[in-house]
C-alpha positions as CSV (number, residue, x, y, z in Angstrom):
1,M,1.9,-3.1,1.1
2,A,-0.8,-3.3,-1.7
3,N,-3.2,-0.5,-2.2
4,H,-6.9,-1.0,-1.4
5,R,-9.3,-1.4,-4.3
6,T,-12.8,0.0,-4.5
7,P,-15.7,-2.3,-5.4
8,L,-15.7,-0.6,-8.9
9,Y,-12.0,-1.3,-9.6
10,R,-12.6,-4.0,-12.2
11,W,-15.1,-1.8,-14.0
12,H,-12.6,1.1,-14.1
13,V,-9.9,-1.2,-15.6
14,E,-12.3,-2.8,-18.1
15,H,-13.3,0.7,-19.4
16,Q,-9.7,1.8,-19.9
17,A,-9.4,4.2,-17.0
18,R,-5.9,5.2,-16.2
19,M,-5.3,4.0,-12.6
20,V,-3.0,5.6,-10.2
21,P,-2.2,5.1,-6.5
22,F,-4.0,7.7,-4.3
23,S,-4.1,7.8,-0.5
24,G,-3.5,4.0,-0.3
25,W,-6.1,3.2,-3.0
26,D,-5.9,2.3,-6.7
27,M,-8.1,5.0,-8.2
28,P,-9.0,6.1,-11.8
29,V,-7.4,9.5,-12.6
30,Q,-9.2,9.8,-16.0
31,Y,-11.1,7.9,-18.7
32,T,-11.4,10.0,-21.9
33,G,-9.5,12.9,-20.6
34,I,-9.6,15.5,-17.7
35,A,-11.0,18.4,-19.8
36,A,-13.8,16.3,-21.4
37,E,-14.8,14.9,-18.0
38,H,-14.6,18.4,-16.4
39,H,-16.9,19.9,-19.1
40,A,-19.4,17.1,-18.7
41,V,-19.9,18.0,-15.0
42,R,-20.1,21.7,-15.8
43,T,-22.7,21.2,-18.6
44,A,-24.5,17.9,-17.9
45,V,-23.7,15.2,-15.4
46,G,-20.7,13.1,-14.4
47,I,-20.2,10.3,-11.9
48,F,-17.2,9.7,-9.7
49,D,-16.2,6.6,-7.7
50,I,-15.4,8.1,-4.2
51,S,-15.4,4.8,-2.3
52,H,-11.9,5.5,-1.1
53,M,-13.4,8.2,1.3
54,A,-13.9,6.8,4.8
55,R,-17.5,6.3,6.0
56,V,-18.0,5.9,9.7
57,N,-21.2,5.6,11.8
58,V,-21.1,7.0,15.3
59,H,-23.8,6.0,17.7
60,G,-24.5,5.5,21.4
61,P,-25.5,7.7,24.3
62,E,-22.2,9.7,24.2
63,A,-21.9,10.0,20.4
64,L,-23.0,13.6,20.3
65,A,-20.6,14.5,23.1
66,L,-17.7,13.0,21.2
67,L,-18.5,14.8,18.0
68,E,-18.9,18.1,19.7
69,K,-15.6,17.6,21.3
70,V,-13.6,16.8,18.1
71,F,-15.5,18.9,15.5
72,T,-15.2,22.7,15.0
73,N,-18.8,23.1,13.7
74,A,-21.9,22.7,15.9
75,V,-23.5,19.2,15.9
76,A,-26.2,19.6,18.7
77,T,-28.1,22.2,16.6
78,M,-28.2,19.9,13.5
79,T,-31.7,18.7,12.5
80,V,-32.3,15.1,11.4
81,G,-31.1,14.7,7.8
82,Q,-28.8,17.7,7.9
83,V,-25.2,17.6,6.8
84,R,-22.4,19.9,8.1
85,Y,-18.9,20.5,7.0
86,G,-16.2,21.2,9.6
87,L,-12.7,20.4,10.7
88,I,-11.1,18.2,13.2
89,C,-8.1,20.1,14.9
90,N,-5.4,19.3,17.3
91,E,-4.9,21.3,20.5
92,N,-2.8,23.8,18.6
93,G,-5.6,24.4,16.0
94,G,-3.8,22.5,13.2
95,V,-6.2,20.7,10.9
96,L,-6.1,16.9,11.2
97,D,-8.9,16.6,8.6
98,D,-11.9,18.3,7.1
99,I,-15.0,16.1,7.2
100,L,-18.8,16.0,6.7
101,V,-21.0,15.0,9.6
102,Y,-24.6,13.7,9.0
103,R,-27.3,13.6,11.6
104,W,-29.8,10.8,11.6
105,S,-32.7,10.1,14.0
106,D,-30.7,7.8,16.2
107,S,-27.0,8.1,15.1
108,F,-24.5,10.1,13.1
109,S,-22.4,9.4,10.0
110,A,-19.1,11.0,9.0
111,V,-17.2,11.1,5.7
112,I,-13.5,11.4,6.2
113,N,-10.6,11.9,3.7
114,A,-9.1,8.6,2.6
115,S,-5.6,9.5,3.7
116,N,-6.7,10.3,7.2
117,R,-9.0,7.4,8.0
118,E,-6.8,5.6,10.5
119,K,-5.5,8.9,12.0
120,I,-9.0,10.2,12.7
121,L,-10.4,6.8,14.0
122,A,-7.5,6.7,16.5
123,W,-8.1,10.3,17.5
124,W,-11.7,9.6,18.2
125,E,-10.8,6.5,20.2
126,Q,-8.4,8.6,22.2
127,H,-10.9,11.2,23.0
128,R,-14.2,9.3,23.5
129,T,-15.7,8.9,27.0
130,G,-18.7,6.8,28.0
131,E,-20.6,4.7,25.6
132,V,-19.8,5.5,21.9
133,I,-19.8,3.0,19.2
134,I,-17.5,3.9,16.2
135,D,-18.4,1.7,13.3
136,D,-16.1,2.0,10.3
137,R,-18.2,1.1,7.2
138,T,-15.6,2.0,4.6
139,F,-15.0,-1.5,3.3
140,D,-18.7,-2.6,3.4
141,T,-20.1,0.2,1.3
142,T,-19.7,1.9,-2.1
143,M,-19.8,5.7,-2.4
144,V,-20.4,7.6,-5.7
145,A,-20.8,11.2,-6.5
146,I,-23.3,12.3,-9.2
147,Q,-22.5,15.9,-10.1
148,G,-23.7,18.4,-12.6
149,P,-26.7,20.5,-13.6
150,Q,-28.6,17.4,-14.8
151,A,-27.8,15.4,-11.6
152,A,-31.2,16.1,-10.0
153,D,-33.0,14.8,-13.0
154,M,-31.0,11.6,-13.0
155,V,-31.1,10.8,-9.2
156,S,-34.9,11.6,-9.1
157,A,-35.4,9.1,-12.0
158,I,-33.6,6.4,-10.0
159,F,-34.5,7.1,-6.3
160,G,-37.9,9.0,-6.7
161,E,-39.0,12.5,-7.0
162,S,-38.6,13.2,-3.2
163,V,-34.8,13.3,-3.8
164,R,-35.3,16.4,-6.1
165,T,-36.5,18.4,-3.2
166,L,-33.6,17.6,-1.0
167,K,-32.1,20.8,0.2
168,Y,-28.4,21.5,-0.2
169,Y,-26.3,19.8,2.6
170,H,-29.2,17.6,3.5
171,A,-29.5,13.8,3.3
172,K,-32.0,11.0,3.4
173,P,-32.1,7.2,3.6
174,I,-32.7,5.4,0.3
175,R,-33.2,1.8,-0.9
176,Y,-31.6,0.7,-4.1
177,R,-32.6,-2.8,-5.2
178,E,-32.1,-4.8,-2.1
179,G,-29.7,-2.4,-0.4
180,D,-30.3,0.3,2.2
181,G,-28.1,3.4,2.0
182,F,-28.4,7.2,2.0
183,I,-28.1,10.1,-0.5
184,S,-27.0,13.7,0.2
185,R,-27.1,16.8,-1.8
186,T,-23.4,17.4,-1.5
187,G,-20.3,17.4,-3.6
188,Y,-16.8,18.6,-4.3
189,T,-17.2,20.1,-7.8
190,G,-18.9,23.4,-7.4
191,E,-22.0,22.1,-9.2
192,D,-25.3,20.8,-8.0
193,G,-25.0,17.2,-7.2
194,F,-25.5,14.3,-4.9
195,E,-23.4,11.7,-3.1
196,V,-24.8,8.2,-2.6
197,V,-23.7,5.4,-0.2
198,V,-25.0,1.9,-0.8
199,P,-23.9,-1.6,0.2
200,H,-21.2,-3.2,-1.9
201,A,-23.6,-5.7,-3.4
202,V,-25.5,-3.0,-5.3
203,G,-22.6,-0.5,-5.8
204,Q,-21.7,-1.6,-9.3
205,P,-25.3,-2.1,-10.5
206,L,-26.0,1.5,-9.3
207,W,-22.9,2.9,-11.1
208,E,-23.8,1.0,-14.3
209,E,-27.4,2.3,-14.2
210,V,-26.2,5.9,-13.8
211,V,-23.7,5.5,-16.7
212,T,-26.4,3.9,-18.9
213,R,-28.6,6.9,-18.2
214,G,-26.0,9.2,-19.6
215,A,-23.6,10.2,-16.8
216,V,-20.0,10.5,-17.9
217,P,-17.5,8.5,-15.8
218,C,-15.0,10.9,-14.3
219,G,-11.7,10.3,-12.5
220,L,-9.7,12.1,-9.8
221,G,-8.1,14.4,-12.4
222,A,-11.4,16.2,-13.2
223,R,-12.4,16.1,-9.5
224,D,-9.3,18.1,-8.7
225,T,-9.7,20.7,-11.5
226,L,-13.4,21.1,-10.6
227,R,-12.7,21.7,-6.9
228,L,-9.9,24.1,-7.7
229,E,-12.2,26.2,-9.8
230,A,-14.7,26.1,-7.0
231,G,-12.1,27.3,-4.5
232,M,-12.4,24.2,-2.3
233,P,-9.4,23.2,-0.1
234,L,-7.8,19.7,-0.4
235,Y,-6.3,18.0,2.6
236,G,-2.5,17.8,2.2
237,H,-2.4,20.9,0.1
238,E,-4.5,23.8,1.5
239,L,-5.2,21.9,4.8
240,K,-2.6,20.2,7.1
241,E,-1.6,20.1,10.7
242,S,0.6,23.2,10.2
243,I,-2.4,25.3,9.0
244,N,-5.4,26.3,11.1
245,P,-9.0,26.9,9.7
246,I,-8.8,30.6,10.2
247,Q,-5.8,30.9,7.9
248,A,-7.6,28.7,5.4
249,G,-10.5,31.0,5.3
250,L,-12.8,28.4,6.9
251,G,-13.7,30.5,10.1
252,W,-17.4,30.0,9.1
253,A,-17.0,26.4,10.0
254,V,-15.7,27.1,13.5
255,K,-18.4,27.8,16.0
256,F,-16.8,29.3,19.1
257,D,-20.1,29.8,20.9
258,K,-21.1,26.1,20.9
259,G,-18.9,25.2,23.9
260,P,-15.6,23.6,24.4
261,F,-13.9,21.7,21.6
262,I,-10.3,20.6,20.9
263,G,-8.3,23.5,19.5
264,R,-10.8,26.2,20.5
265,E,-8.4,28.4,22.5
266,A,-5.8,28.3,19.7
267,L,-8.3,29.1,17.0
268,L,-9.7,32.0,19.1
269,A,-6.2,33.4,19.3
270,A,-5.7,32.9,15.5
271,T,-8.7,35.2,14.8
272,T,-6.7,38.2,16.0
273,D,-3.3,37.0,14.8
274,T,-2.2,39.3,11.9
275,T,1.0,37.5,11.2
276,Q,-0.1,34.1,10.0
277,P,-0.2,33.4,6.2
278,R,-3.7,33.3,4.6
279,R,-5.2,31.4,1.7
280,I,-5.7,33.3,-1.5
281,G,-6.8,32.7,-5.1
282,L,-4.4,33.6,-7.9
283,E,-5.1,34.2,-11.6
284,L,-1.9,34.0,-13.7
285,D,-1.3,36.0,-16.8
286,S,0.2,32.9,-18.6
287,P,-0.9,29.7,-20.2
288,R,1.5,27.8,-17.9
289,A,0.3,26.2,-14.7
290,A,1.6,27.0,-11.3
291,R,2.1,23.8,-9.3
292,E,2.3,23.0,-5.6
293,G,5.4,24.4,-4.0
294,C,6.0,27.2,-6.4
295,P,7.1,30.4,-4.6
296,I,4.8,33.4,-4.6
297,V,6.9,36.6,-5.1
298,A,6.3,40.3,-4.5
299,A,9.0,42.9,-5.5
300,G,11.6,40.1,-5.5
301,D,10.7,38.9,-2.0
302,N,9.3,35.4,-1.5
303,I,6.0,36.0,0.4
304,G,4.3,32.7,0.1
305,T,3.8,29.3,-1.6
306,V,1.4,27.8,-4.0
307,T,-0.6,24.8,-2.6
308,S,-2.6,23.9,-5.8
309,G,-2.6,25.1,-9.3
310,S,-3.8,24.1,-12.8
311,L,-5.0,25.3,-16.1
312,S,-8.8,25.7,-15.7
313,P,-10.6,23.6,-18.3
314,W,-13.8,25.7,-18.0
315,L,-12.5,29.2,-17.3
316,K,-9.6,28.8,-19.7
317,K,-7.2,30.5,-17.3
318,S,-4.2,29.4,-15.1
319,L,-5.4,29.4,-11.5
320,A,-3.8,28.7,-8.2
321,M,-4.4,28.8,-4.5
322,G,-1.7,29.4,-2.0
323,Y,-0.7,31.0,1.3
324,V,0.8,34.5,1.5
325,R,1.6,37.1,4.2
326,P,-1.6,38.9,5.2
327,A,-0.4,42.2,3.6
328,F,-0.7,40.7,0.2
329,T,-4.3,39.1,0.4
330,S,-6.4,41.9,-1.0
331,P,-8.1,41.2,-4.4
332,G,-6.3,43.0,-7.1
333,T,-2.9,42.8,-5.5
334,L,-0.3,42.1,-8.3
335,L,2.2,39.3,-7.5
336,A,4.3,36.8,-9.3
337,V,4.7,33.0,-9.3
338,D,8.1,31.5,-9.7
339,V,7.5,28.5,-12.1
340,R,10.9,26.8,-12.7
341,G,12.7,30.0,-12.6
342,A,10.3,32.0,-14.7
343,L,8.4,34.7,-12.9
344,L,4.8,34.7,-14.1
345,H,2.6,37.7,-13.5
346,A,-0.3,36.9,-11.2
347,K,-3.2,38.7,-9.5
348,V,-5.0,38.0,-6.3
349,V,-8.7,37.3,-7.0
350,P,-11.6,36.4,-4.7
351,L,-12.5,32.7,-4.1
352,P,-14.2,30.8,-5.5
353,F,-13.0,31.3,-9.1
354,Y,-16.2,29.7,-10.4
355,R,-19.6,30.0,-8.9
356,R,-22.6,28.2,-10.4
357,T,-26.1,29.6,-10.8
358,K,-27.9,28.1,-7.9
359,N,-31.4,26.7,-8.3
360,V,-31.8,24.9,-4.9
């Protein structure tokens, strides 16, 4: 079965992006190079095609009830224009996906990981009651991320000064040329930035305008190194059905006091479970990168596994995230990572590895 292609696929190919299959889509992994693209986002502004992410509208009288049932974070307390991160869990507390929910005046939107679109849509269909309309807009819209310290200047020049005052994790409707969409102050890079959804017809014109104004086109490679530095989990690595949000350090996105939701009882039990592996950050004393699946070792004993690792283009260090037994999670703990038989010294460090200076 052929992979999907985003509306910007032809542009990527024409501009010599290296294309790779990713979660059922043909996506650019890099243009000029991961390090250069990474630095552009940390110092100026980069643009990413994230149209592979699923975009779903949820509306109808029972839309709120459905979202409260399937989402670990609170939805009822959201104000119009607010965006919230949270998780969708199974009855055992395992993570089915991590998503963003947006509240509008008369409806909700959600952004879902590309690999989980069909699974989550089926989960919602299974659990909805009453009148809920679940409208998958993934193939009707284009989504781009404009990220970096100069992102606010760029988006305000395009969409108006009111966008500059948008608070972090808030969104507003926009109009671009003849297309109605929305913009949110969100991202997956650890920098200030915005994510924009517009109809297909104006997706490429928007992309080209942002690039013409100086944004560096960036691929999935830089997106991955940026999110790793920012300590952000990636589904299929730090998050999966065998891991719960408490283990992943995402308890802040689980609101036990909001009322019943799927997985609540299991997650409540997880808060007092001292046996489950926990997510940590590791800094390696080596120029070699730890990769997913590498064993984490203490005194010759295998005590965990790396879930993501890379050489950090910005911090110039070998960084990794992984899960280890709770006794080994304290910052400063000295461990080792087995990289193809070589034991590399590593130290547990707090997440995130990188934290920007916030001005919003």
